[in-house]
C-alpha positions as CSV (number, residue, x, y, z in Angstrom):
1,X,43.0,7.2,-21.7
2,X,40.0,7.1,-23.9
3,X,36.6,7.0,-22.4
4,X,34.1,5.1,-24.2
5,X,30.6,6.9,-24.8
6,X,29.0,4.0,-22.9
7,X,30.8,5.0,-19.8
8,X,29.2,8.3,-19.2
9,X,26.5,8.5,-21.4
10,X,22.8,7.1,-20.9
11,X,21.7,5.5,-24.3
12,X,18.0,5.7,-23.4
13,X,15.2,3.5,-25.3
14,X,16.2,4.6,-28.7
15,X,20.0,3.1,-28.7
16,X,20.3,1.1,-25.7
17,X,16.9,-0.6,-25.4
18,X,15.2,-1.8,-21.9
19,X,12.6,-3.1,-20.0
20,X,8.7,-3.2,-20.3
21,X,6.1,-4.2,-18.0
22,X,2.4,-5.0,-18.7
23,X,-0.4,-4.4,-15.7
24,X,-3.6,-5.7,-16.3
25,X,-6.7,-4.3,-14.1
26,X,-8.1,-6.9,-12.3
27,X,-11.3,-4.8,-12.0
28,X,-11.6,-4.0,-15.6
29,X,-15.4,-4.9,-15.8
30,X,-16.4,-2.2,-13.3
31,X,-18.6,0.5,-14.5
32,X,-16.0,3.2,-13.8
33,X,-13.0,1.2,-15.1
34,X,-12.1,4.0,-17.4
35,X,-11.6,6.5,-14.7
36,X,-9.7,4.2,-12.5
37,X,-7.3,3.3,-15.0
38,X,-6.6,7.0,-15.4
39,X,-6.0,7.4,-11.8
40,X,-3.6,4.1,-11.8
41,X,-1.7,5.8,-14.6
42,X,-1.4,8.8,-12.5
43,X,0.1,7.0,-9.9
44,X,2.4,4.9,-11.8
45,X,3.6,8.2,-13.3
46,X,4.3,9.6,-10.0
47,X,6.2,6.5,-8.6
48,X,8.3,6.5,-11.7
49,X,9.0,10.5,-11.2
50,X,9.9,9.5,-7.7
51,X,12.2,6.7,-8.9
52,X,14.0,9.2,-11.3
53,X,13.5,7.2,-14.2
54,X,12.6,10.1,-16.2
55,X,12.8,8.6,-19.4
56,X,10.0,6.1,-18.8
57,X,6.7,6.0,-20.9
58,X,3.5,5.1,-19.5
59,X,0.7,4.0,-22.1
60,X,-2.7,2.6,-22.2
61,X,-2.9,-1.1,-23.5
62,X,-6.5,-2.5,-23.7
63,X,-7.7,-2.7,-20.3
64,X,-4.5,-2.1,-18.8
65,X,-1.2,-0.2,-18.9
66,X,2.3,-0.7,-20.3
67,X,5.6,0.9,-18.8
68,X,8.7,0.9,-20.8
69,X,12.2,2.2,-19.2
70,X,15.6,2.1,-20.5
71,X,17.9,-0.8,-19.2
72,X,19.5,-0.3,-15.8
73,X,20.5,-2.2,-12.7
74,X,17.4,-1.6,-10.9
75,X,14.9,-1.4,-13.7
76,X,13.4,-5.1,-13.2
77,X,12.9,-4.3,-9.7
78,X,11.3,-0.8,-10.0
79,X,8.9,-2.0,-12.7
80,X,7.7,-5.0,-10.0
81,X,7.5,-2.6,-7.3
82,X,5.5,0.4,-8.9
83,X,2.6,-2.2,-9.7
84,X,1.8,-2.7,-6.3
85,X,-1.4,-1.8,-4.8
86,X,0.8,-0.1,-2.1
87,X,-1.7,-0.6,1.0
88,X,0.7,-0.1,3.8
89,X,-0.7,-1.0,7.3
90,X,1.0,-1.2,10.7
91,X,-0.6,-3.8,13.2
92,X,0.1,-4.4,17.0
93,X,0.7,-7.8,18.5
94,X,-3.0,-8.2,18.8
95,X,-3.4,-7.7,14.9
96,X,-5.1,-4.4,15.3
97,X,-4.5,-1.8,12.6
98,X,-2.7,0.9,14.3
99,X,-2.0,3.2,11.6
100,X,-2.0,3.2,7.4
101,X,0.0,4.3,4.8
102,X,-2.1,7.6,4.6
103,X,-1.4,8.7,8.2
104,X,2.3,8.9,7.0
105,X,3.4,12.1,5.2
106,X,6.3,13.5,3.4
107,X,8.1,10.2,3.0
108,X,12.0,10.4,2.3
109,X,14.8,8.4,2.3
110,X,17.1,8.3,5.2
111,X,19.9,6.3,7.1
112,X,19.3,5.2,10.6
113,X,21.8,3.2,13.0
114,X,21.3,0.6,15.2
115,X,22.8,0.0,18.8
116,X,26.2,-1.1,17.4
117,X,26.1,2.0,15.3
118,X,25.6,0.0,12.0
119,X,23.9,1.9,9.2
120,X,20.9,0.6,7.2
121,X,18.6,2.5,5.3
122,X,14.8,3.6,6.3
123,X,12.0,6.0,5.1
124,X,11.0,8.8,7.4
125,X,7.9,10.6,7.7
126,X,5.7,13.0,9.6
127,X,2.7,10.8,11.2
128,X,-0.7,12.7,11.2
129,X,-1.8,13.8,14.3
130,X,-4.3,10.9,14.7
131,X,-1.4,8.7,14.1
132,X,0.5,10.0,17.0
133,X,-2.4,10.0,19.5
134,X,-3.1,6.4,18.4
135,X,0.9,5.4,19.1
136,X,1.1,7.5,22.1
137,X,-1.9,5.2,23.7
138,X,0.5,2.1,23.2
139,X,2.9,0.4,25.6
140,X,6.5,1.5,24.7
141,X,7.7,-1.9,24.6
142,X,4.7,-3.0,22.0
143,X,6.2,-4.6,18.9
144,X,4.4,-3.6,15.6
145,X,4.3,-5.3,12.5
146,X,4.7,-3.3,9.3
147,X,2.8,-4.7,6.3
148,X,2.9,-3.8,2.6
149,X,0.0,-5.5,0.6
150,X,0.0,-8.0,3.1
151,X,3.8,-8.8,3.2
152,X,5.7,-7.8,6.4
153,X,8.6,-5.5,5.6
154,X,9.6,-4.2,8.9
155,X,9.2,-4.9,12.7
156,X,9.1,-1.5,14.8
157,X,8.4,0.2,18.1
158,X,6.0,2.9,18.7
159,X,9.0,5.3,19.5
160,X,10.5,4.6,16.1
161,X,7.0,5.6,14.2
162,X,6.5,8.5,16.4
163,X,9.3,10.6,18.1
164,X,9.1,14.5,18.1
165,X,6.5,14.3,15.4
166,X,8.9,12.2,13.2
167,X,9.0,8.5,12.5
168,X,10.9,6.1,10.5
169,X,10.6,2.6,9.1
170,X,13.8,0.6,9.2
171,X,14.5,-1.8,6.3
172,X,17.0,-4.8,6.9
173,X,17.9,-7.8,5.6
174,X,19.3,-6.8,1.9
175,X,22.5,-8.4,0.6
176,X,23.8,-5.1,-0.3
177,X,23.5,-1.3,1.0
178,X,22.6,-0.3,-2.7
179,X,19.6,-2.9,-2.6
180,X,18.5,-1.8,0.6
181,X,18.8,2.0,-0.4
182,X,16.7,1.3,-3.6
183,X,14.1,-0.7,-1.6
184,X,13.8,2.5,0.4
185,X,13.3,4.5,-2.6
186,X,10.5,2.5,-3.6
187,X,8.9,2.5,-0.3
188,X,9.0,6.2,-0.2
189,X,7.9,6.7,-3.7
190,X,4.6,4.5,-3.3
191,X,4.0,6.1,0.1
192,X,4.1,9.5,-1.7
193,X,1.8,8.3,-4.3
194,X,-0.9,6.8,-2.4
195,X,-2.7,3.4,-3.0
196,X,-3.7,2.2,-6.7
197,X,-7.1,3.0,-7.0
198,X,-7.5,-0.7,-8.4
199,X,-5.6,-3.4,-8.1
200,X,-2.9,-4.3,-11.0
201,X,-1.5,-7.4,-11.8
202,X,1.7,-7.7,-13.5
203,X,1.2,-10.0,-16.6
204,X,4.3,-9.6,-18.3
205,X,8.1,-8.2,-17.7
206,X,9.9,-8.3,-21.0
207,X,13.2,-6.9,-22.3
208,X,12.6,-4.4,-25.4
209,X,15.3,-4.0,-28.1
210,X,16.6,-0.4,-29.1
211,X,13.9,1.7,-31.0
212,X,16.3,2.6,-34.0
213,X,17.9,-1.0,-34.1
214,X,20.4,-3.3,-32.7
215,X,23.3,-1.6,-34.2
216,X,22.0,1.9,-33.8
217,X,24.5,3.2,-31.2
218,X,27.6,2.1,-33.3
219,X,25.9,3.5,-36.7
220,X,25.5,7.0,-34.7
221,X,28.9,7.0,-33.5
222,X,30.2,6.0,-37.0
223,X,28.3,8.9,-38.9
224,X,29.4,11.5,-36.0
225,X,33.1,10.3,-36.5
226,X,32.6,10.4,-40.4
227,X,31.2,14.2,-40.2
228,X,34.1,15.0,-38.1
229,X,36.7,13.8,-40.3
230,X,34.6,15.2,-43.4
231,X,35.2,18.6,-41.6
232,X,38.8,18.4,-41.0
233,X,39.3,17.5,-44.6
234,X,37.2,20.2,-45.6
235,X,39.2,22.7,-43.2
236,X,42.5,21.7,-44.2
237,X,41.7,21.6,-48.1
238,X,40.0,25.2,-47.7
239,X,42.8,27.0,-45.3
240,X,45.8,24.5,-45.9
């Protein structure tokens, strides 16, 4: 069987094109906007690296940032997620903040199981000493809601957030295991990078054409095959 190059090679932005996202700083008029934008760029780069988007680029665009990444199945969701402020809060049933994202260290993607043995993705972490004490003061039957930028992403118990120095946030409700696993990777990336220093608004999400042209991949393939044929002809002519 002949395997096309597309089956095992990542064409990248040059040959395959991709997606771009533009993030505008909503606090662009602040006196320290330039410094905040530099910090925001560092956060974006850290999140891209954590999601293994090694070929993605980040550039300044006026008072905002532009990210370009090669086309992939998760690219649109990834670009939407990395621009989030990333404010994580865990509230008790009375609405009191029990812990925040800064209280969760060394986040990592994992798999946990429910009472019936069904697997689902989660994000493991090590709670700080202060977080452990705050959780220990709660009743074991307390139900806690985990919010990310004001949206509920999970419901947990104190034991799930701290048991033997380790806790986890379960992520359920996704249509496929792959979607849930990618959501866990995004959450872990956001927790590891910390909150954005300023609020960024995703103002544009669009496809970008291959940097070398629409037919660049075909032209490169033809050029390689032509060079190979010429080499073969030269060898035959030279050595019979």
